[in-house]
LUMTORNU-622530 format. One record per residue (C-alpha): residue number from 1; residue in three letters; x, y, z. Coordinates in steps of 0.5 Angstrom, whole numbers. Layout:
N
[NUM; 'ALA'; [X; Y; Z]];
...
END
This chain:
312
[1; 'MET'; [116; 81; 229]];
[2; 'THR'; [115; 73; 231]];
[3; 'PRO'; [111; 75; 237]];
[4; 'ALA'; [106; 80; 234]];
[5; 'VAL'; [104; 74; 229]];
[6; 'PRO'; [99; 71; 234]];
[7; 'HIS'; [96; 77; 236]];
[8; 'MET'; [95; 79; 229]];
[9; 'LYS'; [92; 73; 227]];
[10; 'LYS'; [87; 74; 233]];
[11; 'ARG'; [85; 81; 231]];
[12; 'ASP'; [84; 78; 224]];
[13; 'ARG'; [79; 73; 227]];
[14; 'ILE'; [76; 78; 231]];
[15; 'LEU'; [75; 83; 225]];
[16; 'SER'; [72; 77; 221]];
[17; 'ILE'; [67; 75; 227]];
[18; 'ARG'; [65; 82; 227]];
[19; 'ARG'; [64; 83; 220]];
[20; 'LEU'; [60; 76; 220]];
[21; 'LYS'; [55; 79; 225]];
[22; 'MET'; [54; 85; 221]];
[23; 'ASP'; [53; 82; 215]];
[24; 'TYR'; [49; 76; 217]];
[25; 'PRO'; [42; 79; 214]];
[26; 'LEU'; [46; 79; 207]];
[27; 'TYR'; [48; 71; 208]];
[28; 'LEU'; [41; 69; 210]];
[29; 'MET'; [38; 73; 204]];
[30; 'LEU'; [43; 69; 200]];
[31; 'ALA'; [42; 62; 203]];
[32; 'ILE'; [35; 62; 200]];
[33; 'PRO'; [37; 62; 193]];
[34; 'VAL'; [43; 57; 195]];
[35; 'ILE'; [38; 52; 198]];
[36; 'LEU'; [34; 53; 192]];
[37; 'LEU'; [40; 52; 187]];
[38; 'PHE'; [42; 45; 191]];
[39; 'ILE'; [34; 43; 191]];
[40; 'PHE'; [33; 44; 184]];
[41; 'ASN'; [40; 43; 181]];
[42; 'TYR'; [44; 39; 185]];
[43; 'ILE'; [40; 33; 188]];
[44; 'PRO'; [37; 32; 181]];
[45; 'MET'; [44; 30; 179]];
[46; 'GLY'; [43; 23; 182]];
[47; 'GLY'; [38; 22; 176]];
[48; 'ILE'; [45; 21; 172]];
[49; 'ILE'; [45; 14; 173]];
[50; 'ILE'; [39; 13; 169]];
[51; 'ALA'; [44; 14; 163]];
[52; 'PHE'; [48; 7; 165]];
[53; 'GLN'; [41; 3; 166]];
[54; 'LYS'; [36; 0; 161]];
[55; 'TYR'; [31; 5; 165]];
[56; 'LEU'; [24; 2; 166]];
[57; 'PRO'; [19; 7; 169]];
[58; 'ALA'; [15; 2; 172]];
[59; 'LYS'; [21; -1; 176]];
[60; 'GLY'; [25; 6; 178]];
[61; 'ILE'; [32; 7; 178]];
[62; 'ALA'; [33; 2; 184]];
[63; 'GLY'; [30; -4; 180]];
[64; 'SER'; [32; -2; 173]];
[65; 'LYS'; [38; -6; 170]];
[66; 'TRP'; [45; -4; 169]];
[67; 'VAL'; [48; -4; 162]];
[68; 'GLY'; [54; 1; 163]];
[69; 'LEU'; [56; 4; 157]];
[70; 'LYS'; [51; 1; 152]];
[71; 'ASN'; [46; 7; 152]];
[72; 'PHE'; [52; 11; 149]];
[73; 'GLU'; [54; 6; 144]];
[74; 'THR'; [47; 6; 142]];
[75; 'ILE'; [46; 14; 141]];
[76; 'PHE'; [53; 14; 138]];
[77; 'GLY'; [50; 9; 133]];
[78; 'MET'; [44; 13; 131]];
[79; 'ALA'; [44; 16; 124]];
[80; 'ALA'; [40; 22; 128]];
[81; 'PHE'; [45; 23; 133]];
[82; 'PRO'; [51; 25; 128]];
[83; 'ARG'; [46; 30; 124]];
[84; 'ALA'; [44; 33; 130]];
[85; 'LEU'; [51; 34; 133]];
[86; 'ALA'; [53; 37; 126]];
[87; 'ASN'; [46; 42; 126]];
[88; 'THR'; [48; 44; 133]];
[89; 'LEU'; [55; 46; 132]];
[90; 'THR'; [53; 49; 125]];
[91; 'LEU'; [48; 54; 128]];
[92; 'SER'; [52; 55; 135]];
[93; 'ILE'; [58; 57; 131]];
[94; 'TRP'; [54; 62; 126]];
[95; 'LYS'; [50; 65; 132]];
[96; 'ILE'; [57; 66; 136]];
[97; 'VAL'; [60; 69; 130]];
[98; 'LEU'; [54; 74; 128]];
[99; 'GLY'; [53; 75; 136]];
[100; 'ILE'; [59; 78; 136]];
[101; 'VAL'; [60; 82; 130]];
[102; 'VAL'; [53; 85; 129]];
[103; 'PRO'; [53; 88; 136]];
[104; 'VAL'; [60; 90; 136]];
[105; 'ALA'; [58; 94; 129]];
[106; 'PHE'; [52; 97; 131]];
[107; 'THR'; [55; 99; 138]];
[108; 'LEU'; [61; 103; 134]];
[109; 'LEU'; [55; 106; 129]];
[110; 'LEU'; [51; 108; 135]];
[111; 'ASN'; [57; 111; 139]];
[112; 'GLU'; [57; 116; 133]];
[113; 'LEU'; [50; 119; 135]];
[114; 'HIS'; [51; 125; 138]];
[115; 'CYS'; [43; 126; 140]];
[116; 'SER'; [43; 122; 147]];
[117; 'ALA'; [35; 122; 146]];
[118; 'VAL'; [36; 118; 140]];
[119; 'LYS'; [41; 114; 142]];
[120; 'ARG'; [37; 112; 149]];
[121; 'THR'; [31; 111; 144]];
[122; 'VAL'; [35; 106; 139]];
[123; 'GLN'; [38; 102; 145]];
[124; 'THR'; [31; 101; 148]];
[125; 'LEU'; [28; 99; 142]];
[126; 'ILE'; [33; 94; 140]];
[127; 'TYR'; [34; 91; 147]];
[128; 'LEU'; [26; 90; 148]];
[129; 'PRO'; [26; 83; 144]];
[130; 'HIS'; [31; 80; 149]];
[131; 'PHE'; [25; 80; 154]];
[132; 'ILE'; [20; 76; 149]];
[133; 'SER'; [19; 69; 150]];
[134; 'TRP'; [21; 64; 144]];
[135; 'VAL'; [14; 62; 144]];
[136; 'LEU'; [11; 68; 143]];
[137; 'LEU'; [16; 70; 137]];
[138; 'ALA'; [15; 63; 134]];
[139; 'GLY'; [8; 65; 133]];
[140; 'ILE'; [9; 71; 130]];
[141; 'PHE'; [15; 69; 125]];
[142; 'THR'; [10; 63; 123]];
[143; 'LYS'; [5; 68; 121]];
[144; 'LEU'; [10; 73; 118]];
[145; 'LEU'; [14; 68; 114]];
[146; 'SER'; [9; 63; 112]];
[147; 'GLY'; [7; 62; 104]];
[148; 'SER'; [2; 67; 105]];
[149; 'GLY'; [5; 72; 110]];
[150; 'VAL'; [8; 79; 109]];
[151; 'VAL'; [15; 77; 107]];
[152; 'ASN'; [13; 73; 102]];
[153; 'ASN'; [7; 78; 99]];
[154; 'ILE'; [13; 83; 99]];
[155; 'ILE'; [17; 78; 95]];
[156; 'LYS'; [12; 76; 90]];
[157; 'SER'; [10; 84; 89]];
[158; 'LEU'; [17; 85; 87]];
[159; 'GLY'; [17; 79; 82]];
[160; 'GLY'; [20; 74; 86]];
[161; 'LYS'; [18; 67; 88]];
[162; 'PRO'; [15; 65; 95]];
[163; 'ILE'; [20; 62; 100]];
[164; 'MET'; [19; 57; 105]];
[165; 'PHE'; [23; 59; 110]];
[166; 'LEU'; [20; 54; 115]];
[167; 'GLY'; [19; 49; 111]];
[168; 'ASP'; [25; 48; 107]];
[169; 'ASN'; [32; 45; 109]];
[170; 'LYS'; [36; 50; 105]];
[171; 'TRP'; [33; 56; 108]];
[172; 'PHE'; [31; 54; 115]];
[173; 'PRO'; [38; 54; 118]];
[174; 'PHE'; [38; 61; 116]];
[175; 'THR'; [32; 63; 119]];
[176; 'LEU'; [34; 61; 126]];
[177; 'ILE'; [40; 64; 125]];
[178; 'PHE'; [37; 71; 123]];
[179; 'THR'; [31; 71; 128]];
[180; 'HIS'; [36; 69; 134]];
[181; 'ILE'; [41; 75; 132]];
[182; 'TRP'; [35; 80; 131]];
[183; 'LYS'; [32; 78; 138]];
[184; 'GLU'; [39; 78; 142]];
[185; 'PHE'; [44; 83; 139]];
[186; 'GLY'; [41; 89; 143]];
[187; 'TYR'; [43; 85; 149]];
[188; 'GLY'; [50; 85; 146]];
[189; 'THR'; [50; 92; 144]];
[190; 'ILE'; [48; 94; 151]];
[191; 'VAL'; [55; 90; 154]];
[192; 'TYR'; [59; 94; 148]];
[193; 'LEU'; [56; 100; 149]];
[194; 'ALA'; [58; 100; 157]];
[195; 'ALA'; [65; 98; 155]];
[196; 'VAL'; [65; 104; 150]];
[197; 'ALA'; [63; 109; 156]];
[198; 'GLY'; [70; 107; 159]];
[199; 'VAL'; [74; 109; 154]];
[200; 'ASN'; [79; 115; 156]];
[201; 'VAL'; [76; 121; 152]];
[202; 'ASP'; [84; 123; 152]];
[203; 'LEU'; [85; 118; 147]];
[204; 'TYR'; [80; 121; 142]];
[205; 'GLU'; [82; 128; 143]];
[206; 'ALA'; [89; 126; 141]];
[207; 'ALA'; [87; 122; 135]];
[208; 'ALA'; [83; 129; 133]];
[209; 'ILE'; [89; 133; 134]];
[210; 'ASP'; [93; 128; 129]];
[211; 'GLY'; [88; 129; 124]];
[212; 'ALA'; [84; 123; 125]];
[213; 'GLY'; [76; 123; 123]];
[214; 'HIS'; [70; 120; 126]];
[215; 'TRP'; [72; 113; 122]];
[216; 'LYS'; [79; 113; 124]];
[217; 'GLN'; [77; 114; 131]];
[218; 'MET'; [72; 109; 131]];
[219; 'ILE'; [77; 104; 128]];
[220; 'HIS'; [84; 106; 131]];
[221; 'VAL'; [81; 108; 138]];
[222; 'THR'; [74; 105; 140]];
[223; 'LEU'; [75; 98; 137]];
[224; 'PRO'; [82; 97; 140]];
[225; 'SER'; [79; 99; 147]];
[226; 'ILE'; [74; 95; 147]];
[227; 'THR'; [78; 89; 144]];
[228; 'PRO'; [79; 86; 151]];
[229; 'ILE'; [71; 85; 152]];
[230; 'ILE'; [70; 82; 145]];
[231; 'ILE'; [75; 77; 146]];
[232; 'LEU'; [72; 76; 153]];
[233; 'MET'; [65; 75; 151]];
[234; 'THR'; [67; 71; 145]];
[235; 'ALA'; [71; 66; 149]];
[236; 'LEU'; [65; 65; 154]];
[237; 'SER'; [61; 64; 148]];
[238; 'ILE'; [65; 58; 146]];
[239; 'GLY'; [62; 54; 153]];
[240; 'ASN'; [55; 54; 150]];
[241; 'ILE'; [57; 52; 143]];
[242; 'LEU'; [53; 45; 144]];
[243; 'ASN'; [47; 49; 146]];
[244; 'GLY'; [43; 50; 139]];
[245; 'GLY'; [38; 54; 143]];
[246; 'PHE'; [32; 49; 145]];
[247; 'ASP'; [27; 54; 146]];
[248; 'GLN'; [27; 57; 139]];
[249; 'VAL'; [28; 51; 135]];
[250; 'PHE'; [23; 47; 139]];
[251; 'ASN'; [18; 52; 137]];
[252; 'MET'; [20; 53; 130]];
[253; 'TYR'; [22; 47; 127]];
[254; 'ASN'; [17; 41; 124]];
[255; 'ASP'; [18; 34; 121]];
[256; 'VAL'; [20; 37; 114]];
[257; 'VAL'; [26; 41; 117]];
[258; 'LEU'; [29; 35; 121]];
[259; 'GLU'; [35; 34; 117]];
[260; 'SER'; [37; 41; 118]];
[261; 'GLY'; [34; 44; 124]];
[262; 'ASP'; [34; 38; 129]];
[263; 'ILE'; [39; 39; 134]];
[264; 'ILE'; [42; 35; 140]];
[265; 'ASP'; [37; 38; 145]];
[266; 'THR'; [31; 37; 141]];
[267; 'LEU'; [33; 30; 139]];
[268; 'THR'; [34; 29; 147]];
[269; 'TYR'; [27; 31; 148]];
[270; 'ARG'; [24; 27; 143]];
[271; 'MET'; [28; 20; 145]];
[272; 'GLY'; [25; 22; 152]];
[273; 'PHE'; [18; 24; 151]];
[274; 'SER'; [16; 21; 145]];
[275; 'SER'; [19; 15; 145]];
[276; 'GLY'; [20; 14; 152]];
[277; 'ARG'; [27; 12; 152]];
[278; 'PHE'; [29; 16; 158]];
[279; 'ASP'; [36; 12; 159]];
[280; 'LEU'; [38; 14; 152]];
[281; 'SER'; [35; 21; 153]];
[282; 'THR'; [39; 22; 159]];
[283; 'ALA'; [46; 19; 156]];
[284; 'ALA'; [45; 24; 150]];
[285; 'GLY'; [44; 30; 155]];
[286; 'LEU'; [50; 27; 160]];
[287; 'PHE'; [55; 27; 154]];
[288; 'LYS'; [53; 34; 152]];
[289; 'SER'; [53; 37; 159]];
[290; 'VAL'; [60; 34; 160]];
[291; 'ILE'; [63; 37; 153]];
[292; 'SER'; [60; 43; 155]];
[293; 'CYS'; [63; 43; 162]];
[294; 'LEU'; [70; 42; 159]];
[295; 'LEU'; [69; 48; 154]];
[296; 'VAL'; [66; 52; 159]];
[297; 'ILE'; [73; 51; 164]];
[298; 'THR'; [77; 52; 157]];
[299; 'SER'; [74; 58; 155]];
[300; 'TYR'; [74; 61; 162]];
[301; 'LYS'; [82; 60; 162]];
[302; 'VAL'; [83; 63; 155]];
[303; 'ALA'; [78; 69; 157]];
[304; 'TYR'; [83; 70; 163]];
[305; 'LYS'; [89; 69; 159]];
[306; 'THR'; [87; 73; 153]];
[307; 'SER'; [83; 79; 155]];
[308; 'GLY'; [86; 80; 162]];
[309; 'TYR'; [80; 80; 166]];
[310; 'ARG'; [79; 75; 171]];
[311; 'VAL'; [73; 71; 171]];
[312; 'PHE'; [74; 66; 176]];
END
């Protein structure tokens, strides 16, 4: 057996070279996005050094004074930073929880529809908002939820008082969460419907023979079968817990609701572009990126151990 090992290694090497020659057009196609990723995502990482400097645009990175961790001490000492962190966590946790519960519930109900035409139509309609940008949606919701908008006109016609959805700190977080779920739950539903399609039909037949109706089949067959996917999606969502949704919040918030709507991303934006403190802005962004990276690594490992799916 020993003399055959070098021969096998040589054969494997020859096969690898042949595969490389056959697939080189694919590697060339892959090279373009890899180069773009390197240029626009990795090279700019050199700017992280600004977080440790008293950065002055006129002097640039090379001429700015090194201050070590002073910028981090400054942002942690700001009254706005703990508030933004708390708002980010609150919004993200609610979005993650409801972003799992609502699509799963809707998937279970949609799966009970027997008319495929109706099912496909509903899928398309709930999926479309995912492709609409928050710039456009923010304008639509501003009109709908304003004091004289359609929603408040309905409330007044029913004898209620108008609600300032975008101008009241009590209602603004609810508005952000509701509009986010409305926009994105269709995407989650598509994922879970794909998981439901893979459920063994024999399980439903066995449950029906045992006397289980549609409701019991949903609870005892469909839901347990897609539980690994639910666990996987939940674990992967944890890595984005510090992403409060900059596009949405930036386009919908205002000075009146900063107390409940300001998140780390919007605070970072204001420090950089409104106050000109790019060093503090970079420090806040670096803090968020490091924590998010650790959460992503942890959540991937949790997803692998709990769901049985290998994610890396």
